[in-house]
N, C-alpha and C positions, 0 to 999 in steps of 0.2 A: 504494500500500500504506500501511496505517496507520503503519508504522514509519519512513516516510520523514522525518516530522517528529514524533518522539515528544514526549509532553507533558513528560517529565522532561528536564532539561538533560543534555547529553553533556559529559564532561570536555573542557576545552580542549586543543587540539593542543599537544604538547610543543615545537613549532617556531613560536614566536610571531612570528618575523620574516618571515613569508610576505609577498611584495610585495603592495601594494594591488591589489585587483581593480577594474578600471574597465570598466563596461558601457556600451555605446552604445545608448541608448534611442531608438527610431526609430518614426516613424509615416508612413503613406503615404495619400495621397488619389488616387483613380483616376477614370476615366471612368464607372465604375459598371456594367460589363457582365460577362458570364461571363468566367472566367479567360482562355480562349483568344482572346477578343475585346477584352479590357480593355487599358487603357493607364494608366500612372502619370502623373499630372499635377502632383503635388507631393510632396516629401520633406522631412521635418524631423527633426532629431535633437539630442540633448544627451548628454553623457557624465556618468555617475554613478560616483563613487568610493565603493564600498561600505564602505571602511574609515573614511572621514571623513564620508560623507554629502554631500559637496560635489557640486553640479550645475554643470557648466561646458561650455564649447565648443559653444554653440548654432550650428547650421547649418540652413539651409533653402534650397530651390531649387524653382522651378516647372519643369515639363518639358512640352514641346510634345507633344501626342498624335498628331501627324501627321494622317492622314486619318480617325482615329477620332473620332466625335462624342461629346460628353459626354451621358450619359443625363440627361434632365430631372429625374428623381428624385434622382440623385446631386448635380446642380447645386443643387437646393434645400437640400441638406444642407451642402455645403462652400462654396457661393456663389462658386465660381471661374468667372469669365466667360471667353469667348473672347478678349475684349480684354486681359484680364490675362495670357493665355498668348502673346500676340503677341510675338515676339522671344525667347521662352524657349528654352533649349537642348533638343535631343532627349534622351530618357532616357539614351542611352549616354554622353552628356557630363555630364548632371545627376547621375548616380549616383557619379561618380568621387570627389568629396570624402568620401563616406560609407563608402568601402571602408577596409579595413585594421584594423578592430576584431577582437579575438579573441572577444568575446562581445557579442551583440545581445539586446535585449529589446523586446517590443512587447505591446500589450494583447491583440491577437488574433494571436499570432505566426505562425500558419499562413498567415494572409492576407498579412501583410507579407513573410514569407519567400518565398512563392510568387511574388510579383510583383517583389521586389527581387533575388532570387537572389544574396544576399551570403553567401559562405562563412563558417563559424565556428559557434560554439555559440549556440543561441537559447533564450531564456527567455520564457515566456508569462505575463504578469502577471495575465491573467484566471484561468487555472488556478491560479496561486499564490495569488491573492486568495481563491479558493474554499477553499483549505487554511488560509490564515491567518485569514480572517474569515468562517467558514461561516454565521454567523447574521446577517450584514448583509442588509438588505432586498433589495438587487439588486447585481449584480456588473459591470454596464457601467461604463465609465470615469467618466462624469459622475455616475452613481448613487453610486459609491464616493467621489467628491469630496464629494458632498452628505451621504451617510449615515454615512461612517466617523466624522467627516468628515476630509478631508485638509487639512493646514495648507499652503497655497500661498504663505505669506508671503515666502519667499526667492526666489520666481519671479514674484511679482505684477507687477513692472516689465516683465518680458518678455511677460507675457500681455496687457498693456494694448494696446488697439487691434486685438485679434484676437478670435477666438471659437472655441468647440468645433467640431471637425471641420476645422480648419485644421491642417496637419501639425505645425508647430512648437508650437502651442498644446497639441495632444494629447500630443506627445512630452514636453513639460515636465510636464504633469499625470501622465503615466505614470511619469516618473522619480521624482516625489514619491511615487507609489503604490509603486513598487519599493523605495524607501528605507523606507517604512512597513512593507512586507512583510518586509524584511530585519530591521527592529527587532523584529518579532514572532517570526520563525522562526529567526534566527541563534542566539539563546540555546539552541535545541534541537539545535544542530549543533556539531561539533568545529572551529569556525573557518570562515573565508570559503570556503576550497576545498571543504570538506565541504558547506557550504550550496549552493554552485554545482553540485556534483555531484547533490545531491538535487533542487535546483530544475530542473535540466536534465531529469532523469528525469520529474518531474511534468509538465513542459512537453511531453514527447513522448507521454505517455499520454493517453487520453481524460480529459475533465474529471470531477472528483469533485463531482457536483452537490450543492448544499445543499437544493434543493427539486425536486420532480418538475415537469416543464414541460408535461405533457399528461395526458389521461385522467381517470378518476374521482377520482384523488387529486392533481390539478393544484394546485400551490402548497403542498402539504403537505410539511413537512420530511421528508427521506428517512429519517431515523431513526424517524419515526412511521408510515411506509407499512407496511401489513400484510405479513407474511412471504409469504403466498400470492401477493400481487400482485408482490412482488419476484421470486419464483420464476417467475411468468408472464413478466415482463420479460426474464429471462435466456433462457427457452425460445423466445420469440417470434422467428421469422425476420425479418430485415431491420429489427430494432429499432434505434433510435438508439444509437450506440456509447457515448455518454456515459451514457445511462440504464442500459445493460447493465453498464458498468464500475462505476457507482455501486451498482447493485443487488447485484452480486457482493460488493462491499466490505462492504455492510451485512449481507448474509447470512453472510459470514465472521465479522463481529463478533458476530452473534447466536449462531452456532454455538460460537465460542470462549467466549462468556459462559455458554452452556448447559453446556459441558464443565467449565468452572470451577465452576459451581454443583453439578454432580454430584460433582466431586472433593471439594468441601467436605463432602458428605454421607457419603462413604465413610469407614469406620473407619481411623484412622491407626495405623500400626505402632507398637508399644510401643518 
């Protein structure tokens, strides 16, 4: 909903001594199969203090996939070899150090949450970035690093010797992204607790797309897609959930704008 992160600042909470909110930002590399056939082969995380912006407590672990072979396409992306996995603990042991956080965040949270099965609140930085930076060229993690751009200065040392699509590398970049998102959206909220409540709700809803990803209006900003096409998206059975959610959002905005315009034309009571 549009009011989740209103453009006007919300008055600060009258209880300023709320404890700092620490989010465990996590990333997962897998064997690259369908969920029921997949296996986690690497986990990486860092903790982010939303109050101070400090990124700390880096953790990473390989996890042996057992009898599941790594999909060649996935291996080309993360470059984790069978030799690297020799002697790695099974997933049941590898996951233990990452447990215990009350809030987790990931770039595609539904992917990581489904594979890690860690209880707690989850934030999706992809969906939040769409809210915070709707006009950015693309919203993949490395696209956001490049096009926002993200300042990786305080994590550069940790990134050295690694590359995108390794778990700790991506967790570090995602933590910097979440910090930047918080800088953008927190002023619109009544403190950290309010931000987390709104961010969690956005993370559980379909994504609010910035541009259409298919069809005759592919790559067109959603605010410029014709109304009749938005109405078709909503009516069409088995349509992509993100597209339907976004179409409804923009149809509601247009209806509200029309009603406001009509109201301005009506005579005012003396």
